[in-house]
N, C-alpha and C positions, 0 to 999 in steps of 0.2 A: 324286316328291313327290306327296302325296295331294291330291285336289281340295279337301279341307277346309282343308289348310295353305295351299294356293294362294290360296283366297278370303281367308283371314285376312291373308296377306302383302299381297295387293292392297288390302285394307281399310286396313291400316296405312300403305301407300304413299300412298293417297288422303288419309288424315287428316293426313299430314305434308307434303303438297304445298302449301307456303306461297305458291306462285305463283298459286294459286286463291283466290277469295274464300271466306269461311265458307259462304255459300249454295251456291256451286259444289261445295265438298267435301261438304257435307251432302247435296246432291242426288245426287252420284255414289255416295255410300255407300248411300243409300236405293235407288237403281237397282240396285246390286249385290245388295242384299237381295231386291229384287223378282225378279231373275233366278233366284235360288235357289228362291223360292217358285213361280215360273212353271214351273220344271222338274219340280215335283212332280205327280203324277197319281194316278189311283185305283189304279194298279198299283204305286205306290211302297211300299217296305217300311217297317216301323217304324224300322229303323236309318236309312234315308234321311231320313225325317221328323225323327228326333231330331237328325241331323247338320245339317239346315237350321235347326232351331230353335236349336241351338248356335251356328251361324254368325250368325243373326239377333241373338242376344244379344251376341256379340262385336262385330258391326257397330254395334249400338245404343250399346254402351259407347264405341266410337270416336266416334260422333256426340256422345255425352255430353261427351267431351273437347273438342269443338269448340263445341257449343251445349248447355250444361248443362241448361237448362230442357227443351228438346226431348228430349234424351237420357234424362232422368229420366222423362219422359212415356212414351216408347217402351218403356223397360225395365219401367216400372211396369205398363203394359198387357199385357206378355207374361205376367205373373204371374196375370192375372185369368182 
């Protein structure tokens, strides 16, 4: 299984974990996004950067399913 698919599956699992509060799920999703960005460096390829951006969009859409206002804000800022 590719790393990108693993991240998306993990994001879906977090978003659907109803044992956690909305804030906890949102925080865990944002932490997952942060890990992807922190693994990028000056030697990262364009494909790696594109994959992280794609993962971010997916994660932000998961956040949007939990907290619509925050999700819209995050996705909207990606496009700027």
